[in-house]
N, C-alpha and C positions, 0 to 999 in steps of 0.2 A: 557504364557506368551505374552505381546501383540510382534506384530513384528515393526522394528522398519526402516523407510527407510531415508537416509544422502542425501538429493538434494542439488548439488552442481550448479549452471550455472557456466561455465565458458568461458573466450576469453583470448587466448594468450598467457594460462599458461602451456607451455610443461614442464616447470622446474619444476612444483611443483607437478604433478599430481600423477605420481609414489611415491612421499614421502609423500601427503597426505593420501591415500591408504593405505599405512606402518601404517601409525600411526593412522590410523580408527581401522584394527585391531589390533594394540598393546592394544588398550583404549576399546573396543566393545567386544573383543573375550574372552573367550566363554560364556559372562553375558548374549549378546542379541542374536536372530533372527533378523539379518539385513543385508541389502544392501545399496549399494550407487548409487546413480543416477547421473551421470555428462548429464550436456546439453552444449552442443559445440557452444556457441552463436558467428556463423560465425567467427570464428580463422581462420588466418592468418598463423600462422607457424604449429608446428607439433603436435600442442594439440590432434584433431581426430585420429591422428593415436598411440597415446600414449594410448587414451582412448579404442580405439578399441583393442589395443594388451591387456591390462589388462583386457578388457571385455574377451576377450578368452583365459584365463588363470584364471581368478579369476571369480566362480559363484556370486558373492557378488556386482560384479561389473556391470553396466550397462550404458550404454552409448546411447543418441540420439543429434543428430547433426541438428542443424538448417542452413536453405541453405544461411540464410545472419547473417549481423547481426541485431538482432532485438531489444535487451536492455535487461537489468538485468531482470524486471519485466516479460518481456514476457518469457525468458527461465526460470525463477522461474515457472509461470503457466503452462509450459510444461513439468516441472518436476514432478509437484505436478501430473497432470495427470497421469504420468508415473509410479508414487509410489505404491509401495502395500502393505505400513505399517501401522499400526493403528496409529503410532507413529510419527512424522514426523519432523527434524530436519534440518532448513538450515543455510548452512552457506558459506564462499567464499574458494577461490580456489589458494588463494594466500600464503597461511599458516599464515596467521596472526592471526585466529581465530584459538584457539589450542583444537583440538578432543582429549584432555583427559579432557576437559570442558564439554563434552557432557554425561558423567552418570550425571553429580552434577544438570544438569538443567532437566534432566529427572525423577529425586528424586523429583524435585517441582511437579511437577504431578501427584504426589501421593498426593500430599495435597487438592486436587481438583480442581487447577489452571489449565487452559484451554491452556494458551500460555503463555510461560516465555522468556521473551526477554535476551540477554545479557547485561551487562554494563562492555564497557574498561575501568579496573581499568589499572593506569600507562599506558594511550595509548600511542604505541611508532610511533604517526605521528606528523608531522611537523605544527608550529603552526599558518601555514596558513590554515590549516585542523581542528584543535581545537577549533580554535576561533570561524570560524563560525557554525561550529557543537554545541557548546553551545546555541550559539543565536536560531538555527534551533530547537534545542530541545527544550529550552526555550517557542517561539511563538507557536510550535506545542502542547505544553503543554498546554498553556493557550487558545489556539483555542479549542482544541479539549476534555477538561478536565480531560486527562489521563497524570499525571506528572510522568515523567519516565524521567531518566538522560541520558539512550540514545536511543533514538526511531528509531535509523538507525545503529544497531549494526547487523552485517550480521548472527553472532550465536543465533540462537532461536530454542525452542522446545515447541512441541503444537498436542495437538489430531488432528485426520485425519478432522474433521469435522469442525474444524476453519480454518483451510485452504481451504476447499473446499467450504465452505462460501463467504468467503468474496470475495470482485472481485480484481484484479490483473492485471491491465495494465499498460500501459504511465509509470510513475515511484513512481505506488502505492507502490512497493515492502518495499517503505524508512516508508509505513505509517500503515504495519498489524498490529503490537501491536493495534494503533489510532481506525482501521478498527471493530478488535476483540472486543475491548472494547465498540465500539458500537454497535455492533451485541449483546452485553448482555454476552460474555465471558469474564469466569474470569483472567486478566493478571496481571501476576508478573514482577518480574526483579531479576537478580542475579548477581553480579559479576563475569566479567571471565577474566581470563588471554590473552592480546592482546600482539601479536608479531609483533616487524619491521619486513618490508619487505625485504626480501635478494633478491628475483628475480624478472625480469621484473618491469613495471611500472605501477604506475594506471590509472585506463582509465577514471578518471574522473575527468575534469577541472572545470573551473569557471562557466562555461554554467550549470552546474548541480543543482547550487543553483536557479536560477531563475527557470528552471524546476522542482524543489523543490518547489517552493513557487506557481506557478501553478497550481500544482497539490494539493497543501491544501487547495486553494481553492476548487478542484473536492473533497476532503474529507470532505469538510465543506457540500458541498450540498448534498454529497450519502447519510453520517450521520444524517444531520437534516431535510433535506427536500427529500428525494430519495424515502420516499415512500407518501409524499404530496408535489409533486411538484408546485399545485396551490396557495400553501402558501408563496412559494418563488417569481414568477413572480408576482402572484395577490399581493403581497405587495409591489413589486416593481413596479408596475403599479399602484397601489393605491400613492406611494409618488410620483411619475411623476405625477399621475392628479393633486395631491394636491399641487404642485409647479406650477404648470400649472395653476391654477384656481387661484391661489392668484395672480400670476404675470396679467390674464385678466381682475381681478377684479380690479384691482391696474390702470391698465391702463383705464378701464371704467371711473373709479372715475375720472381721471387725464381729459377723455374726457368731461365727463357730468358737473364737477363743476369749469372746467377751460377755457373749450371750446377749448383746446390744439390740434391739427391732432396729433392722434396717427398712422395712416397707413404706415407711413414711418419709425417707430422705430422698430430696432432690437429686444427688447422687447416682441413686438409681435408674432413677428416668432417664439422667443424661447417660448412663451406660449402656441402657436399653435400646435408646434412641440412636446411639453411635454405633449400634452393630446390625440395627436395622439399616441407617444409613449406608454401613461397609455391602450389607447385601446387594441395596439397589444400585449403589453406584459399580460394583462389579457387572453386575447384570447388564447395566448400561451400556458398561464396556465391552461385553460380549454384541450387545444388539449394532454397537457401533460398526463394530469389526464386519460383522453379517453382511449390515450395509454395504459400507465400504468392499468386501468382496464382488457382491452383488454389482457395485456401480463399476468398481476395475474391470469386469467382465465383459462391459459394455464397448465397442469397437470406438465411442468418440470420445474414450478417456484414456490419454497415454498416460501411463505406467512409468514411465522414466525419462527425463529428459536427456535425448544423446547427443555429445557433442562432438564425433566426427567418429566415421568408420574407414578402416584401411580398405582398398580395392582387392578382389580376390576373381580368382576365376569365373568364369558362365557358369551357371548350373543348367 
């Protein structure tokens, strides 16, 4: 039987942690060999004390505390590092994710799916969160090519290699399915029960949408150009150089055929700056390719993600 680790980043959730552990026992005992890994992301309430007491009394509970608030992605990355299970489940600590849904998500992994993302049906959130979420999911699906109804559901289940392969930093926890899809993993979606928040308050404000948009650009860079940065910078450099050349050719024509002075025209400055920018971008792309090549030579970095290999004769 594969082992299971439930990963729970938490910040200021002292009122829900004990109940979450109770519900996990109710949902997972005795069918699974499991543990729950809490990461206290700089809580200012008694969350760490609650986690510590639970860990002392229950050998299925483990907890790690960050020195300060580092963000959900950092807390999740620490939980992945600390996890011992072959299968990993991520969920929020606020009890809006229902632990009773975990076995159903895990069952989906038996059909060859590598990562199953929950889809919050009958979502118990205000309209101010639901509408931006719909827009976010539509844009993310269009940009990444992975069409999910809920990219950012906290409740996910997947094989360990999925979470240890994809980069999780900044706000990239929102894009775990998209990153996994880009790495060639099989990603599925399953409707899950979503509950209203009864304790505490949401840790996210409007600024999270701006951060999410910026990190979507990071996802595009990682998934499309992470292994070929020269194409990204070279393409931008070529575009800049082309526009700059067209401007300079136009000004040259004006100078030659109309005998007008172009030395003081702002357009001349723009054309020259675009040509300089083109050279810098192409050079930056070459440097990025050299850095990537040296990095990939390290034994600690895998160049590719291998799915499976056919057995062969001993050599």
